[in-house]
N, C-alpha and C positions, 0 to 999 in steps of 0.2 A: 605672715613669713613664711609658714610650708609651700604655698601655692608658686611664693617667689624663688623658694629653694627647687620646687621641682622644675621650674620654666628656666632656669638655669642650666642643671642639669640636661635637661632635655636637649637646651641650644649647645652644650659641651659635646653630648653622645652624639648628635645629629651631626656636628665638625668634626667628628674623626672617620678620617678614610681607613675602612678597612683594607691591608693588601695583604694581607699573608698567603692568601693564596698566588696574589701575581707573579712571586718568583717561579713557581712550580708552573703556573701556565708557561710562562715564557720561556720556561724550558722543555718542556716540552712542544710548544712551537716551535723551538730550533729543531726538534730531534724530527718535523715533518719531510725535513728534505730528503728527494727520495734519493734512493744510493743506485746504480746500475751495476746489477749483478751480471756474471759470466751467463747464469742459467736465468732466464724471466719467463715466466708463463702467465696464464689468465688463473683468474680464482677456479674457472669452471677446468683446464687441465688438471691444475693441482689436487681437485675434487676428486677427477676419475682417476687418477694415477695412484693416490693414496689410500688407507685405510679413514675410517671417521675419527680414529685416536688420534692419527699421523697430522691428518688437514688440521685437526681440531689444536695439538702441541706445535707442530712445525709453522702452519700459516697465521693461526690467532692467537700466538704464543701462549697457549693456555698451560698447564702445571697437572701432569697426571698423578694419581694417588700414589703416595709413599708404601711402598714393598710388592709392590702389583710387578715391576721389569722382569720379563724373564733375563735380563742382562745381570739384575742387581747381581748375582752369585756366581757371574760367571768365570771360572778360573784359567779356560782355555789360554794359548797365546795366540796376540792377530793383533786386530786393527777394528776400530770401530770405526764404523763409517758414517756417515748422511744416508741415513733412511730415505729424503727426495730425491736427492741428487749422486750419491755415493761417494762423495768427498774425505778421502783418511782424516777423520781428527781427531782422535786416540790412540795411542796405541794400550795392551793390555798390562805393560809392566808400567802405566803411571797409573795403573787403577789403583784406590785401596778403597777399604772399608770403612768408609766414613758413621756408619750406624744410624743414618738419615732417612734410609728407604729409598735413595736413588743411587743410580751408578756415580761414583765420586771417582776423580783424576786428577793429580796434582801439578797434570801440565799438558798444553794442546800440542797436536804438530802445527809447528810455527808456522804462521802463516794462512791458514785453513779456518781458522776461528776468529769472527771479527765480534768488535765489543761495543756496548753499545751502554747509555745509562737508562734506564724505567724507572717510574714513578709511582706503578699501578699503585704502589699499597702506600702510598703516601710520602714515604722517605726513600731517596735516591739508593739503587743497585745495580750493580755490574753485572747488564747480560750480555749472554754470549750467545751468536748466532753464526751457522754455518756462510764462511767468507761467499763461497762460491754461489749460493740457491738464496742468503736470507735468511732460512729458515730460524725459527727460533729452537734451540737446543737448551739454555737454561741460566743459573747465573753462577760467578763465580765468586767465590768469598775468601778472604784471609785467614780461618780460621782450620787451613790444613794440615798436613804433617810438617813439624818443623826442620825437622832433618832434609829434608826436600826442599820444597820451593813455598811451603806456607800455604800454598793456594788449595783450593777446596771447590775444584770446578763441579758444580752438583749438576747434573744432564738427567734430562725427562730420557728415560731407558727406553720408550716409542721413539724418537726421536732418532734412535742408530739403529744400525743393523752392524752385526759381527762378522768378518770373515777372518778367519783362523787360516795361522800359515801353514 
């Protein structure tokens, strides 16, 4: 009797098709559509122009360590621009201290930041990148200041340069 039950269990389990990863895979495949950016360079050109850390974050979508950015505590008035192509991305008046260890803003300069969905850690997050060159900036979350937009643009400081007014 025990052998028959084991055989039935094996048949049932082998007939089950696991599809838990299929949705993520198809969503990832949809993302692979190439976007034409106004500034497009080869990987060699980007490597020659950017520091190692800028390249790692902007071109390989990495994340810098928390609390390491020189821009984290910057209180000057001015504009934060893309470190790769100098596109204006955020204004200083949109910056706030989120306590997360990365420069945070409650809004972007409209039209200069593009969005995509990122599944790298197993669930969807809204990724931000420069709309001009495609450089990875960080992610946007819905836990920002409720008295403004409610958004927290959590940005890698190494992806930004600062131009004072």
